[in-house]
N, C-alpha and C positions, 0 to 999 in steps of 0.2 A: 293776396300772395302772387307774384308769375309765376309759371309753373317753368322757371331756370333759375339755378345756383343764385346765387348771392358771392361778393367778395369772399366771403368767411371762408362758405363753403366749397367756392375754387380750389380753396387757397388747400381742404384736408381732400380733396380730389387730386390732387397734385402731390401730396404726401402718400395719398394711401394709396394709390397707384403703381406708382414703381419701385414701394417696396412690399408688395403685395406681387403683382407681377417679378419682381428680381427674387424673390423668397421661397416664393413658393408656387412655382408655373404650375400647367400639366405636367411637365414631368415630375412632382414632389408628388403628384397623387400617383399614375405611374408605379414611384420607388413605393409608395403605402402599400399598393396594391400588388406587386410582384414581389416584396418584400414579406406579405402573410399579414399585416399589420392586425397584432392585435384589441389594440387602442383604439381604431378607428380615426385619428389624428393625431398630428406629431405636436405631443408635450414641448421640444424645444419652440415650436412657431407658436406658440399659443403664446410662450414670456417671454416673446419678439413682441405678439400681439399687445402686452399687459407694459411694456416697457415703454410702449403708444400710447398709452389710454385707451387703447379700441374695447376693454372691457366692458368698462364702467360707463360708459357714453351714453347711457339712457339714465343709469342711477344718477339719483338725484347726489347733489351734494352736498350736504349736511349729510349725506350716507357716506362722503368719501370716491363719487363722481365724478362724471362732468357734468352733467346735468345737458347733453346737447336732448336732440328730438330725432324724429323716427327719419327725418329730412337725412340726416347727418350719419346716423343708421346707415340707413338705405344704400346711401354714399358709401360705405363700405361692403353691403350687401352686392352692390352690382363689383365691386375688380374683387369680390370672389367669387362670385358666380361666373366670372370674364374668364377668372385663372379656373375654375374647379377645386380650391381649394377648400380640401376636409377641415373644418373647424365647430367649437362646439356653440360661433359665436352666435346663431337665429334661435337656438333651442334656449343659453345660459344667459349671454345680454341682452335678447329681445325679448322673447316670450318669457322669460321666468321673472326678470328684470321688470315688466309692465304688470304680471300681479302685483310685484313681493310693494313696490311701489306701490299698488293703486292699492291694498291691500294697508299698507304701514301694518303694524301695532308688534310684535316681540321677534317673527319673524323676519321681517324687514330688517328692524336691529341688527337680527343673527347672521343676515346673506347678506345682503345686498353692499357694505360693506367688504366681506371676503371677494362675492367677486368681481367689484372693481380692483379689487387687489391682486385676481390674477388665483383666487385662492380655493376657489369654488366652482366647477362645474354642476351645473344643474341639466335636468329632463326632465321633461314633460311628460307627462303620464296620464295622459285624456281618454286616447280615443278605446278602441275592446273589437274592435272588429277587422273586413279588409278590408273596411270604408270608412273616409272621416265619419263620425255619424254623433257630433257631442251633444245631439237631444236623448241620444237612448246609455246611456251610463247605469251599467248595474253592479259596480261596484258598491259594494257597502261598508257603510261604517256607525256600528251600532256601540250604544254605551257600554265601557266595562269601565268599570271603577272612576276611578276622577281622569277617565280618556275617554280612546275609541278603539273599538277593533275593527281593524280593516279586513275585508275578504275580498278576488274580486281578480281580471287578469286583463290584465294590457299590452294591444298589441304597438309593433312598429315603435317601443318608443328608442327614438337615437340619443346613442352615449348611455344608456338606462344600466350596461356592466359595467360604466363606470363613472358615471357621475356621484358627489359628493350627496347630494339630496335631490328627490322628485318629488315634483309635485304632484301632486295623484286631485284625482277630484273622484269623489264617489257621493253616492247616496244616505242623506241622515231622511229621520222622522218628515220634516219637511222642507226640506228642498234636496238641492245640491250642495256640499261644503269642499271646500280642498285644505290641504293636507299637503306639509312639509313633514317628506318620511327621508330621512337616512337609509344609507345605500346599507349599511349591516346591520340594519335591527331586524331582529329576527324575525322568519316568515317571509323574510323576501328572497325572492329568487327571479334571477332575469338570465335567458339562454338568447344569447345576441346571433345575428345572422347577417349576414352580407348580404346590402342588398342589390341591384343590378350599376348602383353606383359605383362601386366595393365599400361604400360607407355601410357602419355594421350599426342595427339595429335591432332589440333586442325584445322576443315575448315576457314581459314582468309579472310574476306570480303574486299576489299576496293570501297569506296562507296564515291567517291572524295575528297578521299582524297588530300590534299596542303598540299605540302611542297617546301623549299624556294631551290634556287641551291646550297648551303651551303650542301645541303644531298646525293647528289649522289659521292656515291664511287667512285672513278679516275675518267674518262673523257665523259660526253653525249655521248651519241651513240658509245663510244668506251669501253663497260662496258667486250666486248667476254674474253677477255685477264682476267681483277681479274674475270670475273664468273668461268671462267676456268680453274684459282689457285684455289678457292674456292671448283670445284669440284672435282677437284685430291685431294685436303686435307681431303676431307671432305667421299672420296671415298677410301683413304688407310685406314683413320683412322676407318673406316667399318668393309674393311680386317682385319684388325689388335685385332680388338672385336671381329669379327667371329671364331677367330685364336683363340679368351680365351672362348670362346661359346665350341665351339669346344672340346679343349684342355678341359675346369670344365667338361664337357660330359665324355668324354672320362677316367677324371682318377676318375670318380665319377662308368661305369661302370667293369672297370678294376677294381677297389676294393671289387664289388660284386660280380666278380666273381673266387673273391680273398674268398669270407665269404659264400656264397649258398651254398649247399649243396641238391644232388640232387643221387639218389637210391645210395646212401654211402658215395658218394665220390662230392671232393668241383668242381662247372660244371666246374673251369677254366680249372682242368687238360681235357674236353672235347678234341678235336682235330681240329674237328669242330672251335670251339669256338675261339681257341685258334689262328686260323688261321683267323678268320674274324676281331679280336685283332686285328694282326701281315698291316694286307694289313689297317684298321684304321693309326693305327702309321704310317705308313710310304707317307698318303695321308694328315693328319698332317705338316710330316716334308717337304712336295716338299709346301704346301698353308704357312706354314707359311716361307719356302725361297722363294717364290715367293712375300710375305709381303714385306719381310725386301728388297728386291731389289725396290720395287718401297720405299719406302722409303728411300733407298739410291742414287737415280736416284730425286726425290726429292730432297733434301738436299742440291745434288749436284747442279741441272737449267739442269740438260740435257736432251737434247731432247728427248729423248728414255723416258720417267718419262710416257708421256701420254698411249703408250700402253700397260707398265710393270703395269700399276693401275686398268687398265681393267683387264690385267693378273692372278692379284693379288684379285681384287673385287670377277671371275668370279672360282678362284681354290676357297680362300679363303668358299666361299659361299658350292661348292660342299662340300670341306670334314664336313665345320663346319652341312651341312645336313645327312652329312653320319655317323660322329659323335654322333647327335641327335637322328635319323632314328634306329641305333644301337642298342644307350642305353638303348632306350624302349624296342627294342624285347629282346636285353640278361638283361634284369631285368626282361621277362616276365608279367604275368599280375597286377603285380603292378603300373610295370612301364605307366603303362596307368590311373593310382588315384593318388589326388592330393595329396597323406599321399607323397610320395617320388619328393624330386628333380629333376627328372630327365625331367617331362616334364613340367618343367620350362624353361629347355635349348630349348630344342625344340618351345618352344612359340618366347623365345626372337632370335632363330635363323630365325624364320620366318620374324618377324618382320625386323632384319636384313635386313634379303635376297633380302627386297625390297628398303631399302633405295640407296635413289642417284643411284640403278640399280641394278636390279635382273641376276642370272647367265647367261639367256640367254639373256640382251641385254649388257652385255659388252663384252661375247664368239662371239656375232655380233659386235659388235666395232672393238673388234680383227680380224674376219676377215677381215674386210672393212679396215680395216690402214696395211695388212697384202696386200692386194692389190686382195684378195678373192671378 
């Protein structure tokens, strides 16, 4: 497949782009932040997402979804990033759906239709420290009667305090197992913290949480394959959102270069700034191509997807970071104030950069998979 959208995908973009720009622009983020919103997103806006069928994009048609692919989900995520829209789309409709669809079984039947209908928010309880290290899971699941007892702590669980269910990765006797843990389960506590971009993530404690055998997502001791599907989807989705963040910052900066005057001239006429803007444009296009390639390989079930997912997350991370840094610098002193939106893009970039692995983590993954 060529690395550009086909006619149907362009129609989706033409539909989603104006919708998010009108209903959830950057001002929407400011409103939630300044009102000290305790949810982390607008449920009214999420209901509008549901009306458009967006939460069920990746949900198979057999479970009430649209059966689309990661390329289509990426279109939505890029627009979410471009407008800094707070929503549970990435964790619920991308990461969680990928895991449930991969595993099938009781939990897929229970949760996939609910996600597609907008009736369930799902959190991803994977990481346990300040950095993304899924290979270091310490949370344990021990046999207890007909089910399991979960003990451990999870860090920075987006929407963990309001999610109807969390997908929890835990160590069992023979490997890793994923569990569907309802929010109201006894022994689950969530301590929400506001991140730099004003989103809410929780430190979740699992203290003797008892779940029955049906709570297993996939197979006991064989959760690595399902976890990998979740990680690949969430990482690629985060990369797509970062491309949107970078694009939004770049568009704002180029617009400022065309308006701001110094020494009687538009600053966009200065050759040094033109060169920096051109360099940024090239970096953003390469990042977008890398993300689209990862999406394509995921949709194909290609064995090369794992490598390309890390390439995409690393490249999108570098490009988006360049976009927000250049944006703040080219805006000058006012770029450091809360009055201008460019600083909000920098904050969202910092949060997304850490989600599911930063640039350094994925650069190392690429090196290892390439034999270095």
